[in-house]
N, C-alpha and C positions, 0 to 999 in steps of 0.2 A: 520653569513652570511649563506644564504641557499646554499646547495651543488649544484654544477653545474651538468648538465646531465652526464658529463664525470665522475664525482666523486661519483655518487649515487651507493651505494653498493647493491648487490643482495644476498639474503640469501635463503637457502634451508629449506623447511618445510616438515616434514614427519608426516603424519597423521596415528595414530594407532587406531584400530587394522588392518585397511586395508593395511597399509604399503605404501600407495600412496605418492609420492613426488611431490611438486610443487615449483616453484620459487616465491619469494616475494621480491619486491623492497623496499629499504629504503623509509619510509614514506607511504607505502601501508599497509592497514590493512590485517590481516591474512584471514579474511572472503573474502575480495575482491580478494585476490590471489587465494583462493580455488574455488570461483565461476567462475572466468575467466578461470581456468584450467579444468572446467567441473565437479568438485566434487559436489555431491548431499548433501551438508551440510545443516542441519536445520538452519533457520534464520527467523527473522521477521522484526523488525523496522529498523535494520542496524545503529542505532544511540544510542545504550546503554540503551534503555528504557525498553526493554523486556529481557528475559533470554533465548530466543530460541537458541542462538548460544553459550551457555555456554560450555566451554571445559576446560581441565586440561593440563597445560604445564608440560611435564615430564622432558625436558632438554632444556637448553638455556636461553638466556637473552631477555627481552622484556620490553616495556613501555606501561602502560595502559593510555588511554586518559582521560582527566578530565570529559568528558561527561557521564561517566558510572553512572547510577542510583544506589543508595545504596540499593534500593529495588530489582533491577535486579541481583545484585551481592553483597552479604553480606560480611562484614569484615572478618569473619572467613573463608569464601570461598576463599577470596583473599590470606589469610595466607596459605591456603592449595594448592595454585598454580592454582586456577581456574581463568579463564578470560572470557570476552566476545570477541569473535573473531572479531566482528564488530568494536571494539574499542581498539584493541591491535596492536602495531607496533613492528616489530622484531628488535633486536639489535645484533643478532647472528643467526646461524642455530638453528632450533627449532624442538623438537619432541612434538607433540600435540595429546592428546587422546580425540577422539570424534567419535561417531558412525555415519557413513553416513546413510542417509535415503534410504529405499528401493524405487525403482521406483514405482510411483503410476500411474495406468492406467488413461489416460486422462490428466496428468500433463506433459507439455512439457518444456524442458530445452532449453533456447535460448542463443545464443552467446551474451555476453555483449560487447557493443561498447562504446568508447569515441566519443562524437559527438559535432558538432557545428550547431547552427540553428539560423534562423532569425525570429523575431516576426512578424507575419502577422496581428494579431488582439488581442486587449486587451479590452474586453467588461465587464462592471460592470453588473453582473446578479442580485445582491442584494446589500445592503449597505456595505457588507464586502466580498462578493465572486465574483471573477473575472474569466472570461473564457479567457484563453490564447490559441491562435492557432499559431503553429510554422511551419515553412518550414525547413526541414532538408537540410543542405548544405554539410556536410561531416561526415558520408556517406549520400547519398541522400535518403536512405531508411533503416529502421531498423525493421526487423520482431519481433513481440511480440505477446503475448496473451492478450486478454481483461482481465482487472483486475490487470495487472502488474503495476509497477511504475518505474519512472526514477528519477535519482538524478541530481540536478542542482548545479553548483558551484556558491557560493555567495561571490562576491569579497570583500565586506566589512568585512567579518568575516573569510575569508580563510577556509571555511567549506562548506558542502553541505546540501541541503534540499531535501526531497523526496516528489514527487507528483505523484498520480495515473493517468493513462491515462483515458480520459473520452470518448473515442471512440475506437472501434476495429481497428485492423490493416487493412488499405486500401492502397495498394501500390501507392505512389505518392501523397497522400493526407496530409502528415505531421502528426503532433501530436496535440492533444487537452488536456488541463488540466483545472481543476477548482481549484483556489487558494483562500483560505480564509485568509484575512488580519487579523493578530493577533496584537492587540494593543502593540506597543513596539517591535514587532517581526522584526528583521532586515532581516531575510530570506524572509518572506512573504511581508515585506515592499518593498524589492528590486524587487520581482517578480511582484507584483501588480502595480508597478510604471513603468514597461517596456512599451515602445512605439513601434508601428510598425516601422520596420527597425533596431531596436536594435538587437544585437547578444548575444546569450547565449551559454554556454558550459555545458556539463554534461556527464553522462554515464547511461547505461541501456540496456535492461530491467532487472528488478529484481522482485522477488516475485512469490509465488505459489498460489495466489488468482485467480484460473482459474476455469472455468466451468467443472464439472465432467460429463462425458458422460454416464449419467444414466437416465432411463425413469421414474423419480420421479416427483411429483409435486414440484414446486419451491417457496421458500419464500425468498424475499429480504427485508432487513431492513437497513435504512440509516438515517443519520442526518448530517446537515451542508454540507461541501464539500465531505462528504462520498457519495454524489450523483454521483461523478465522476466515481469511479470504477463500481458502480452498473449500471450506464448508459451504460458503455462499455460492461459489461456482458450481459445486456438485448439486446443491439443492435446486439451483436454477436449471441445470442440465436435465435433472430427472423430473422436472415439472411437466415434461412431455416424454413419450415413449423413446427409449434409447436402444438402438440396434447396433452396438459396437462394444468393443472391449474397453473397459475403464479401470485403470489401476491407480490406487492411492497408497503411496509409501509415506509413512510418518515416523520420524525419528525423535526419540527422547533419551534422556540419560538413564533414568531409573524407572521402575514400574510406577512409582508414585507420581511421575511426571506425565503419565498417559491420561487422557480424558476423552470422553465421548466414544470409547471403544465399543460399548454396547450398541450404540447407534449404527456404527459401521459394520459390526458383525451382523446386525439385523438386516442391513442393506444387502450384505452378501447372500443372505438367505432369500430375500424378497426380489432382488434385481439381478436377472441373468446377465452375466458378463461383467459384474462389478467385483473387484478384488481389493481387499484391504490388507496391507502388509505393515504392521508396526514393528519397530526394531529398537532395542535398547543398547546404548553404547557402553554403559557401565552398570549393569544390573547388580543390585546389592546382594550380599551373600545370604541374607535371610529372605530374599524375595523369590518366590517360586516363579520361574519364567521358562516356558518351553518354546517361546517364539524366536524370531531372528535376533542375532546379536551382532553388534558392530555399528559403525557409522552408516547412516542411511545411504550414502552414495556407494559404499562398498556392497551393501545389501542389494541395491539396485543392479550393480554390475554382476552379481551372482544370478540374478533372475533373467537379465537380458544381455546379450552380446551385441545385438543390433536394434535400432529404434526406427527403422524404415517405416513409413506410413503412419507416423504418430505425431501428435502435437503434445508438447510438454508445458506444464504450468508449475512454477516453483515459488515457494514462499518461505522465508525464514531468515536466519542470521547469515552474515556474509560467508562464513566458512562452509555452511551447508550449500549455499548457492554455488560457490566457486568449485567445490569438489564434485557436485552433481553436474555442473556444466561440463567439466572435464570428461566425465563418464559418457555424457550424451554426445559430445563431439567425437569422442573415440568410437562411439557406436554408430556414427554416420548421420546423426541428426543435424540438420542445418539450423543456423541461428534464426532463420525466418520461421521456424516451427517451434521456437522456444520463447516463452513469456515468463517473466519473473519479477517479483517484488522482493527487495533485499532490505531487511530491517532488524 
């Protein structure tokens, strides 16, 4: 039987070497407790697939959730007491060793809220990507930065799924997300089946995929529903005058997988210095396509041999991220000028 609210235990977490202490409820992950308490803990996916929130438990008892990838946390690391904070639940007070990140100029930390919202619109943008627009009910507004993500509770699996916002924060205008329906995916299946009037619950905002305030030329690369965070970043960027070159490379398999092309073409006409380059990796024989062909990383390499003086933002599946990173590194771009979300 699940514990009642009155019987839920609360544990104390002490993070070393900072010595900062936070409370963590039974059933709450160590990472969630740290973020809500305002600690600047490194993290990425929040679902056990990356190793950004890897830490070592020095004292106390805990449980690791089944979702932890063996590639993100090796067996010998588990034996040594290492955990992923995003997938670890406390069973006692704990002492955890992890270095907090230094504050980075331009990266804002926002309060994480639990929220409820009503679906306003569910529109199929492609054969497998839906645009969801939500109206927040409680609270009625949540401040966030473009590029961040929110987590939604999925009733069928009693777990959460993360989706990036597809528009910058505009008070009173709710939230927009692009959700790709994954075959057999219960999380995306639930989200894409929502109808106007349905209610959803979740929490956020999370993530550090935010625009850095630097006067560099900008490169954005995305594939699939990776369009969502890039769209929000671009719309936030162009909320003020922009006096630099901005390139947006978007990869899809076939022409039917492209969306919002008209918006970006219109931007090319209206915004000096903005360039949109869509590419198809497998255009269909019956699809008229005069644009770029090939994987987006290869197309990028055809356009640029060097990336000096640029900041790059990447969003999309692991293969896209890894191949694009290789091109960027070969072109002389440092990791300190690259920001990416892999999903």
